[in-house]
Backbone as JSON, one array per atom type, in Angstrom:
{
  "sequence": "XXXXXXXXXXXXXXXXXXXXXXXXXXXXXXXXXXXXXXXXXXXXXXXXXXXXXXXXXXXXXXXXXXXXXXXXXXXXXXXXXXXXXXXXXXXXXXXXXXXXXXXXXXXXXXXXXXXXXXXXXXXXXXXXXXXXXXXXXXXXXXXXXXXXXXXXXXXXXXXXXXXXXXXXXXXXXXXXXXXXXXXXXXXXXXXXXXXXXXXXXXXXXXXXXXXXXXXXXXXXXX",
  "N": [[-12.62, 5.44, 26.89], [-11.28, 3.56, 24.14], [-9.26, 4.52, 21.22], [-9.51, 3.89, 17.78], [-6.65, 3.46, 15.98], [-4.42, 3.95, 13.24], [-2.43, 1.17, 12.38], [0.08, 1.7, 11.21], [0.72, 4.46, 11.49], [0.56, 4.61, 14.23], [2.98, 3.5, 15.07], [4.95, 5.31, 14.07], [8.21, 6.67, 14.09], [9.01, 4.97, 16.06], [9.26, 2.04, 15.24], [8.83, 2.48, 12.63], [9.36, 4.51, 9.65], [8.75, 7.68, 8.12], [6.69, 7.9, 5.22], [6.99, 9.91, 3.44], [9.62, 12.03, 2.8], [11.24, 15.06, 3.34], [13.78, 17.18, 2.35], [15.59, 20.14, 2.79], [13.49, 21.99, 2.13], [11.51, 24.92, 1.96], [9.34, 26.52, 4.46], [7.34, 28.0, 3.15], [6.93, 26.55, 0.94], [5.42, 24.52, 1.65], [2.66, 23.89, 1.45], [2.34, 23.59, -1.37], [4.07, 21.46, -1.92], [2.96, 19.35, -0.43], [0.43, 19.17, -1.79], [1.48, 18.23, -4.3], [2.73, 15.73, -3.61], [0.3, 14.4, -2.73], [-1.17, 14.3, -4.99], [0.57, 12.7, -6.7], [0.62, 10.21, -5.23], [-2.13, 9.44, -5.42], [-2.55, 9.3, -8.11], [-0.68, 7.3, -8.82], [-1.69, 5.14, -7.39], [-3.99, 4.44, -8.76], [-2.89, 4.1, -11.32], [-1.03, 2.01, -10.97], [-2.5, -0.19, -10.13], [-2.97, -3.55, -9.57], [-0.29, -4.3, -10.0], [0.95, -5.41, -7.89], [1.98, -3.66, -5.83], [3.53, -2.63, -2.99], [4.39, -0.41, -1.36], [4.67, 3.19, -1.66], [7.41, 5.41, -1.71], [8.38, 8.76, -0.98], [11.08, 10.99, -1.66], [12.29, 14.04, -1.19], [14.27, 16.67, -2.3], [15.76, 19.9, -2.74], [15.33, 20.55, -5.52], [14.69, 18.24, -6.56], [12.87, 15.22, -7.02], [12.41, 12.01, -5.77], [10.98, 8.93, -6.5], [10.26, 5.78, -4.83], [9.32, 2.81, -5.76], [7.98, 0.02, -4.42], [7.6, -3.32, -5.21], [6.38, -6.61, -5.73], [6.59, -7.57, -8.27], [8.77, -6.43, -10.25], [9.44, -6.33, -13.01], [7.06, -6.06, -14.45], [6.49, -3.38, -13.84], [8.7, -2.0, -14.78], [9.07, -2.78, -17.39], [9.72, -3.95, -20.72], [13.12, -3.55, -21.49], [13.01, -1.24, -19.89], [10.99, 0.39, -20.86], [8.45, 0.72, -19.74], [8.88, 2.08, -17.12], [9.86, 4.5, -18.26], [7.75, 5.48, -19.55], [5.96, 5.83, -17.48], [7.28, 7.79, -15.95], [7.12, 9.9, -17.8], [4.37, 10.29, -17.85], [3.88, 11.03, -15.18], [5.27, 13.5, -15.14], [3.78, 14.82, -16.84], [1.26, 15.15, -15.54], [2.27, 16.72, -13.41], [2.8, 19.03, -14.93], [0.27, 19.92, -15.59], [-0.47, 21.0, -13.08], [0.61, 23.36, -12.97], [3.1, 24.44, -11.73], [5.26, 26.01, -12.45], [8.44, 27.5, -12.08], [8.95, 25.97, -9.81], [8.6, 23.33, -10.27], [9.55, 20.13, -9.79], [12.4, 17.93, -10.5], [11.86, 14.65, -11.47], [12.68, 11.39, -10.5], [12.74, 7.84, -10.67], [12.71, 4.86, -8.82], [12.71, 1.37, -8.66], [12.03, -1.13, -6.58], [12.48, -4.5, -5.58], [10.37, -6.73, -3.82], [10.76, -9.21, -1.39], [9.17, -12.32, -0.52], [6.19, -11.91, -1.02], [3.67, -12.65, 0.23], [3.77, -11.83, 2.84], [3.23, -9.11, 3.03], [0.86, -6.76, 3.56], [-0.53, -5.15, 1.62], [-0.36, -6.54, -0.76], [-1.55, -8.93, -0.2], [-4.15, -7.92, 0.27], [-4.83, -7.14, -2.21], [-4.87, -9.61, -3.57], [-7.14, -10.65, -2.37], [-9.14, -8.89, -3.28], [-8.87, -9.32, -6.0], [-9.78, -11.95, -6.25], [-12.44, -11.65, -5.48], [-13.44, -9.99, -7.42], [-13.39, -11.78, -9.58], [-15.52, -13.27, -9.15], [-15.5, -15.17, -7.16], [-16.63, -17.51, -4.46], [-16.88, -15.64, -1.34], [-16.2, -16.69, 1.27], [-14.61, -18.83, 0.64], [-12.4, -17.65, -0.55], [-11.32, -15.95, 1.63], [-10.49, -18.12, 3.26], [-8.65, -19.63, 1.82], [-6.84, -17.53, 1.29], [-5.86, -16.75, 3.81], [-4.56, -19.15, 4.64], [-2.52, -19.43, 2.74], [-1.06, -17.22, 3.32], [-0.37, -17.73, 6.1], [1.31, -19.86, 5.6], [3.81, -18.77, 5.05], [6.94, -18.35, 6.43], [7.71, -15.99, 7.71], [5.53, -14.83, 8.79], [3.45, -14.39, 11.63], [0.87, -14.05, 12.34], [-2.4, -13.38, 11.01], [-5.16, -11.25, 9.76], [-8.1, -10.84, 8.03], [-10.66, -8.75, 6.96], [-13.78, -8.23, 5.54], [-16.34, -6.07, 4.16], [-19.51, -5.16, 3.07], [-21.82, -5.73, 0.24], [-21.81, -8.78, 0.51], [-21.5, -11.57, -1.33], [-23.69, -10.79, -3.03], [-25.73, -10.01, -1.64], [-28.76, -8.2, -0.37], [-28.52, -6.76, 1.85], [-25.87, -5.06, 3.39], [-23.06, -6.46, 5.05], [-20.51, -7.64, 7.52], [-17.62, -9.6, 7.51], [-15.12, -11.65, 8.93], [-11.92, -13.08, 9.23], [-9.43, -14.8, 11.21], [-6.05, -15.74, 11.95], [-3.53, -16.8, 14.16], [-1.65, -14.4, 16.08], [-2.38, -10.97, 16.61], [-1.01, -8.43, 17.81], [-2.11, -5.45, 18.33], [-1.6, -3.43, 20.22], [1.01, -3.37, 20.88], [4.02, -1.71, 20.57], [6.41, -2.47, 19.54], [5.62, -4.54, 17.85], [5.66, -5.71, 14.66], [3.56, -4.88, 12.53], [1.75, -5.02, 9.54], [-0.44, -3.15, 7.68], [-3.19, -2.69, 5.35], [-5.67, -1.36, 3.12], [-8.13, -2.08, 0.81], [-10.18, -1.94, -2.19], [-12.83, -3.8, -3.73], [-14.25, -3.88, -6.87], [-17.38, -4.44, -7.8], [-20.25, -5.4, -9.66], [-22.61, -4.87, -8.28], [-21.92, -3.15, -6.38], [-19.4, -1.7, -4.15], [-16.83, -3.68, -2.35], [-15.25, -3.39, 0.68], [-11.98, -4.06, 1.95], [-9.92, -5.13, 4.55], [-6.6, -5.71, 5.75], [-4.56, -7.12, 8.19], [-1.16, -7.97, 8.95], [0.87, -9.76, 10.93], [4.28, -9.79, 11.67], [6.19, -10.62, 13.61], [8.25, -9.37, 16.3], [10.11, -6.39, 16.52], [13.22, -5.56, 17.53], [15.69, -3.26, 19.2], [18.24, -3.99, 18.25], [18.01, -5.34, 15.74], [16.5, -3.6, 14.21]],
  "CA": [[-12.89, 4.74, 25.62], [-10.04, 3.49, 23.26], [-9.49, 5.06, 19.92], [-8.88, 3.03, 16.7], [-5.62, 4.14, 15.34], [-3.8, 3.15, 12.09], [-1.28, 0.49, 12.87], [1.41, 2.33, 10.56], [0.96, 5.82, 12.14], [0.76, 4.32, 15.57], [4.45, 3.2, 15.28], [5.93, 6.21, 13.37], [9.23, 7.13, 14.99], [9.45, 3.85, 16.89], [9.76, 1.11, 14.3], [8.53, 2.94, 11.28], [9.91, 5.85, 9.14], [7.71, 8.39, 7.32], [6.72, 7.55, 3.69], [7.4, 11.0, 2.6], [10.73, 12.57, 3.53], [11.45, 16.21, 2.65], [14.99, 17.92, 2.78], [15.98, 21.4, 2.17], [12.4, 22.73, 1.53], [11.12, 25.99, 3.02], [7.88, 26.45, 5.0], [6.49, 28.63, 2.29], [6.49, 25.55, -0.06], [4.77, 23.27, 2.37], [1.35, 23.69, 0.92], [2.45, 23.24, -2.73], [4.68, 20.17, -1.85], [1.85, 18.51, 0.0], [-0.56, 19.01, -2.92], [2.11, 17.51, -5.33], [2.72, 14.46, -2.98], [-0.96, 13.86, -2.66], [-1.5, 14.04, -6.47], [1.38, 11.55, -7.15], [0.09, 9.08, -4.64], [-3.49, 9.17, -5.91], [-2.35, 9.04, -9.53], [-0.01, 6.04, -9.0], [-2.61, 4.16, -6.84], [-4.87, 4.02, -9.78], [-2.15, 3.6, -12.54], [-0.22, 0.77, -10.64], [-3.34, -1.13, -9.58], [-2.7, -4.84, -10.13], [0.86, -4.69, -10.28], [1.37, -5.9, -6.63], [2.85, -2.53, -5.27], [3.34, -2.67, -1.56], [4.45, 0.85, -0.86], [5.46, 4.18, -2.5], [8.06, 6.23, -0.88], [8.76, 9.94, -1.71], [12.13, 11.72, -1.04], [12.09, 15.34, -1.85], [15.31, 17.55, -2.13], [15.41, 21.33, -3.07], [14.87, 20.73, -6.87], [14.63, 16.84, -7.02], [11.83, 14.34, -6.18], [12.65, 10.68, -5.96], [10.0, 7.93, -5.93], [10.71, 4.46, -4.69], [8.11, 1.9, -5.76], [8.26, -1.3, -3.85], [6.67, -4.26, -5.73], [6.8, -7.94, -5.9], [6.79, -7.78, -9.71], [9.28, -5.22, -10.7], [9.37, -6.51, -14.36], [5.82, -5.42, -14.88], [6.48, -1.89, -13.72], [9.86, -1.45, -15.46], [8.76, -3.16, -18.75], [10.89, -4.41, -21.59], [14.25, -2.54, -21.6], [12.83, 0.11, -19.25], [9.9, 1.22, -21.56], [7.26, 0.91, -18.69], [9.34, 3.05, -16.34], [10.02, 5.69, -18.95], [6.22, 5.96, -19.93], [5.4, 6.2, -16.17], [7.95, 9.01, -15.69], [6.56, 11.0, -18.75], [3.02, 10.49, -17.4], [3.89, 11.88, -13.96], [5.76, 14.82, -15.55], [2.46, 15.47, -17.57], [0.26, 15.44, -14.51], [2.75, 17.85, -12.73], [2.57, 20.25, -15.73], [-1.14, 20.22, -15.37], [-0.66, 21.77, -11.78], [1.15, 24.74, -13.29], [4.01, 24.75, -10.62], [6.22, 26.92, -12.92], [9.86, 27.06, -11.67], [8.97, 25.12, -8.69], [8.38, 21.83, -10.64], [10.81, 19.26, -9.38], [12.88, 16.91, -11.42], [11.4, 13.41, -10.97], [13.35, 10.11, -10.62], [11.91, 6.81, -10.25], [13.42, 3.7, -8.47], [11.82, 0.3, -8.37], [12.55, -2.21, -5.6], [11.75, -5.82, -5.6], [9.86, -7.1, -2.48], [10.83, -10.61, -1.23], [8.01, -12.97, 0.24], [5.11, -11.03, -1.14], [2.51, -12.94, 1.12], [4.02, -11.22, 4.14], [2.83, -7.76, 2.96], [-0.63, -6.69, 3.61], [-1.09, -4.62, 0.43], [-0.47, -7.64, -1.78], [-2.6, -9.88, 0.3], [-5.51, -7.34, 0.14], [-5.17, -7.08, -3.6], [-5.24, -10.94, -3.95], [-8.53, -10.83, -1.99], [-9.93, -8.09, -4.24], [-8.88, -10.01, -7.42], [-10.63, -13.21, -6.12], [-13.88, -11.16, -5.47], [-13.81, -9.48, -8.83], [-13.45, -12.94, -10.31], [-16.77, -13.77, -8.63], [-15.39, -16.5, -6.4], [-17.27, -17.26, -3.05], [-15.87, -14.82, -0.41], [-15.68, -17.42, 2.27], [-13.45, -19.65, 0.06], [-11.25, -16.64, -0.82], [-10.73, -15.71, 2.91], [-9.78, -19.3, 3.84], [-7.45, -19.89, 0.99], [-5.74, -16.35, 1.3], [-5.16, -16.9, 5.13], [-3.87, -20.36, 4.65], [-1.43, -19.08, 1.93], [-0.2, -16.27, 4.22], [0.37, -18.41, 7.17], [2.38, -20.85, 5.17], [5.06, -18.05, 5.03], [7.71, -18.5, 7.71], [7.98, -14.73, 8.49], [4.17, -14.41, 9.32], [3.07, -15.02, 12.9], [-0.58, -13.84, 12.46], [-3.08, -12.62, 9.92], [-6.52, -10.94, 9.96], [-8.74, -10.16, 6.95], [-12.01, -8.33, 7.21], [-14.61, -7.84, 4.44], [-17.46, -5.37, 4.59], [-20.15, -4.74, 1.99], [-22.72, -6.65, -0.17], [-21.08, -10.09, 0.32], [-22.48, -12.78, -2.1], [-24.61, -10.04, -3.76], [-27.1, -9.89, -0.78], [-29.37, -6.88, -0.42], [-28.07, -5.98, 3.1], [-24.51, -5.1, 3.64], [-22.66, -7.11, 6.3], [-19.14, -7.83, 7.65], [-17.19, -10.94, 7.9], [-13.66, -11.5, 9.1], [-11.23, -14.37, 9.55], [-8.24, -14.53, 11.94], [-5.1, -16.84, 12.41], [-2.37, -16.47, 14.92], [-1.77, -13.38, 16.88], [-2.25, -9.65, 16.0], [-0.86, -7.62, 19.0], [-2.14, -4.1, 17.88], [-1.18, -2.42, 21.19], [2.52, -3.57, 21.18], [4.68, -0.78, 19.75], [7.47, -3.16, 18.72], [5.13, -5.46, 16.96], [5.8, -5.3, 13.19], [2.32, -5.01, 11.86], [1.52, -4.29, 8.29], [-1.95, -2.96, 7.5], [-3.68, -2.23, 4.23], [-7.0, -1.33, 2.76], [-8.39, -2.19, -0.67], [-11.61, -1.96, -2.57], [-13.06, -4.75, -4.81], [-15.42, -3.24, -7.65], [-18.44, -5.43, -8.3], [-21.34, -4.83, -10.39], [-23.61, -4.38, -7.41], [-21.38, -2.17, -5.38], [-17.91, -1.88, -3.68], [-16.61, -4.35, -1.08], [-14.03, -2.96, 1.47], [-11.12, -5.14, 2.41], [-8.92, -4.76, 5.36], [-5.69, -6.77, 6.09], [-3.47, -6.98, 9.16], [-0.3, -9.04, 8.95], [1.86, -9.71, 11.97], [5.57, -10.44, 11.23], [6.99, -10.79, 14.72], [8.67, -8.25, 16.98], [11.3, -5.59, 16.02], [14.03, -4.99, 18.79], [16.65, -2.27, 18.89], [19.64, -4.38, 17.47], [17.53, -5.7, 14.46], [15.65, -2.51, 13.69]],
  "C": [[-11.6, 4.67, 24.84], [-10.45, 4.18, 21.91], [-8.82, 4.15, 18.87], [-7.9, 3.91, 15.95], [-5.07, 3.21, 14.2], [-2.59, 2.54, 12.57], [0.12, 0.95, 12.37], [1.59, 3.54, 11.46], [1.2, 5.61, 13.67], [2.18, 4.03, 15.99], [5.41, 4.04, 14.63], [6.92, 6.73, 14.54], [9.66, 6.12, 16.01], [10.06, 2.79, 16.12], [9.64, 1.42, 12.89], [9.09, 4.25, 11.0], [8.7, 6.34, 8.38], [7.89, 7.97, 5.88], [7.07, 8.67, 2.86], [8.4, 11.79, 3.29], [11.29, 13.84, 2.64], [12.82, 16.84, 3.21], [15.27, 19.1, 2.07], [14.8, 22.29, 1.62], [11.99, 23.73, 2.61], [9.63, 25.77, 3.37], [6.98, 27.06, 3.96], [6.11, 27.6, 1.19], [5.67, 24.52, 0.41], [3.5, 22.92, 1.57], [1.4, 23.01, -0.59], [3.01, 21.67, -2.72], [3.67, 19.06, -1.47], [0.86, 18.09, -1.09], [0.16, 18.05, -4.01], [2.22, 16.02, -4.85], [1.37, 13.67, -3.06], [-1.45, 13.42, -4.11], [-0.68, 12.85, -7.08], [0.8, 10.36, -6.58], [-1.22, 8.62, -5.26], [-3.32, 8.68, -7.33], [-1.8, 7.48, -9.67], [-0.83, 4.9, -8.25], [-3.51, 3.56, -8.02], [-4.11, 3.47, -11.02], [-1.56, 2.18, -12.23], [-1.1, -0.33, -10.03], [-3.21, -2.51, -10.26], [-1.35, -5.27, -10.41], [1.67, -5.07, -8.92], [2.46, -4.93, -5.92], [2.48, -2.52, -3.79], [3.36, -1.3, -1.06], [5.11, 1.83, -1.8], [6.04, 5.18, -1.56], [8.49, 7.54, -1.63], [9.95, 10.56, -0.92], [12.26, 13.0, -1.83], [13.5, 16.24, -1.41], [14.91, 18.88, -2.6], [14.75, 21.31, -4.43], [14.63, 19.23, -7.49], [13.52, 16.15, -6.21], [12.15, 12.92, -6.64], [11.6, 9.69, -5.52], [10.49, 6.56, -5.94], [9.39, 3.73, -4.66], [8.55, 0.55, -5.38], [7.16, -2.34, -4.25], [7.24, -5.67, -5.74], [7.13, -8.38, -7.39], [7.35, -6.6, -10.52], [9.3, -5.19, -12.28], [8.16, -5.92, -15.05], [5.86, -3.92, -14.84], [7.57, -1.31, -14.62], [9.52, -1.7, -17.05], [10.0, -3.52, -19.46], [11.78, -3.31, -21.8], [13.92, -1.18, -21.16], [11.64, 1.05, -19.83], [8.76, 1.67, -20.42], [7.61, 2.06, -17.76], [9.47, 4.52, -16.88], [8.65, 6.4, -19.34], [5.74, 6.56, -18.54], [5.98, 7.57, -15.8], [7.37, 10.17, -16.58], [5.11, 11.25, -18.23], [2.89, 11.34, -16.09], [4.35, 13.29, -14.22], [4.49, 15.61, -16.17], [1.47, 15.95, -16.55], [1.0, 16.65, -13.67], [2.72, 19.14, -13.62], [1.26, 20.89, -15.65], [-1.26, 21.1, -14.11], [-0.05, 23.05, -11.89], [2.07, 25.22, -12.11], [5.1, 25.8, -11.06], [7.67, 26.51, -12.61], [10.01, 26.14, -10.58], [8.82, 23.58, -9.08], [9.65, 21.14, -10.49], [11.12, 18.28, -10.56], [12.6, 15.51, -10.8], [12.33, 12.28, -11.44], [12.69, 9.05, -10.04], [12.84, 5.58, -9.93], [12.47, 2.57, -8.17], [12.55, -0.86, -7.62], [11.81, -3.37, -5.56], [11.5, -6.16, -4.09], [10.04, -8.73, -2.41], [9.51, -11.08, -0.36], [6.85, -12.07, 0.22], [3.78, -11.42, -0.2], [2.68, -12.31, 2.54], [3.71, -9.72, 4.16], [1.45, -7.53, 2.69], [-1.23, -6.14, 2.3], [-1.28, -5.58, -0.63], [-1.54, -8.54, -1.44], [-4.06, -9.22, 0.05], [-5.87, -7.34, -1.3], [-5.5, -8.57, -4.11], [-6.7, -11.22, -3.64], [-9.46, -10.18, -3.13], [-9.95, -8.81, -5.6], [-9.87, -11.19, -7.27], [-12.18, -12.84, -6.14], [-14.42, -10.7, -6.72], [-14.0, -10.56, -9.84], [-14.79, -13.78, -9.95], [-16.69, -15.11, -7.81], [-16.1, -16.25, -5.19], [-16.34, -16.68, -2.1], [-15.35, -15.68, 0.72], [-14.44, -18.31, 1.78], [-12.2, -18.8, -0.03], [-10.52, -16.32, 0.41], [-9.89, -16.95, 3.44], [-8.52, -19.7, 3.16], [-6.29, -18.82, 1.21], [-5.18, -16.52, 2.74], [-4.29, -18.09, 5.18], [-2.5, -20.1, 3.87], [-0.51, -18.22, 2.69], [0.51, -16.9, 5.35], [1.28, -19.48, 6.93], [3.8, -20.2, 5.13], [5.59, -18.11, 6.38], [7.85, -17.17, 8.47], [6.66, -14.24, 9.11], [3.87, -15.11, 10.54], [1.52, -14.92, 13.17], [-1.11, -13.12, 11.38], [-4.54, -12.32, 10.28], [-7.05, -10.34, 8.71], [-10.15, -10.01, 7.31], [-12.6, -7.94, 5.81], [-15.93, -7.06, 4.88], [-18.11, -4.89, 3.18], [-21.25, -5.76, 1.58], [-22.18, -7.85, -0.53], [-21.97, -10.93, -0.37], [-23.57, -12.0, -2.9], [-25.97, -9.83, -2.92], [-27.48, -8.35, -0.79], [-28.87, -5.98, 0.68], [-26.63, -6.27, 3.2], [-24.02, -5.82, 5.0], [-21.03, -7.21, 6.38], [-18.8, -9.23, 7.98], [-15.63, -10.82, 8.06], [-13.15, -13.0, 9.48], [-9.81, -14.09, 10.13], [-7.41, -15.7, 12.21], [-4.02, -16.33, 13.07], [-2.64, -15.3, 15.79], [-1.61, -12.02, 16.11], [-2.23, -8.65, 17.25], [-0.95, -6.02, 18.54], [-1.54, -3.06, 18.87], [0.29, -2.46, 21.5], [3.24, -2.75, 20.15], [5.76, -1.56, 18.97], [6.96, -4.29, 17.78], [5.05, -5.05, 15.44], [4.48, -5.92, 12.46], [2.09, -4.31, 10.65], [-0.05, -4.28, 8.13], [-2.2, -2.36, 6.11], [-5.17, -2.21, 3.87], [-7.04, -1.36, 1.29], [-9.78, -2.24, -0.97], [-11.68, -3.19, -3.72], [-14.33, -4.21, -5.48], [-16.15, -4.34, -8.22], [-19.48, -4.79, -8.8], [-22.48, -4.21, -9.55], [-23.06, -3.52, -6.27], [-19.82, -2.59, -4.98], [-18.01, -2.6, -2.46], [-15.3, -3.85, -0.55], [-13.34, -4.12, 1.93], [-10.07, -4.54, 3.24], [-7.94, -5.91, 5.8], [-4.7, -6.37, 7.13], [-2.55, -8.17, 9.13], [0.74, -8.79, 10.01], [3.08, -10.45, 11.7], [6.56, -10.52, 12.43], [7.44, -9.5, 15.25], [9.96, -7.65, 16.5], [12.05, -5.08, 17.43], [15.12, -4.04, 18.3], [17.86, -2.72, 17.9], [19.29, -4.87, 16.05], [16.64, -4.79, 13.73], [16.08, -2.24, 12.28]]
}
């Protein structure tokens, strides 16, 4: 029997790098560091919802923690003359103080990077679908429009979007999906971006999964 694996984790060390990178940390701190990383990711996932964030990378030194937020709308994250980024930094420090780390509390720095061609990133596509569902648009129309918009991008070779839940407000939950082009999940060099999102509706939560295939990555252009 085959096992369903996460498309990102499946390619770690081949064409993907880790999203958390720690340098100069001792084994004794592992548990605490992991707790801090998980808290930051969960907090920022709620805080930055709707700001078209594709990924969050954490680089940790001995006393410093650098967050790299990749988004297609950096102006919304940074705010006017950097107010948004400063407030975000203050809120993260407040959350860290609640964890009572004492002397081990790291100094946090935030970098915001702009993402080109947002339709080729699964996280943004998934949020676009969630946004449409939360505005009560028909789910089939959303699927069709989203897939057409994604396939119009030159970088994209294939896309698949799957929905699961009480679609259209029906009593019984069901699944629906739409696919265009190729999604070679078993090919290691295939650059497949994958993301999950939830659409919060009055009658329940609808789960969204998106796979975006952006061609193959070879050694010379890795």
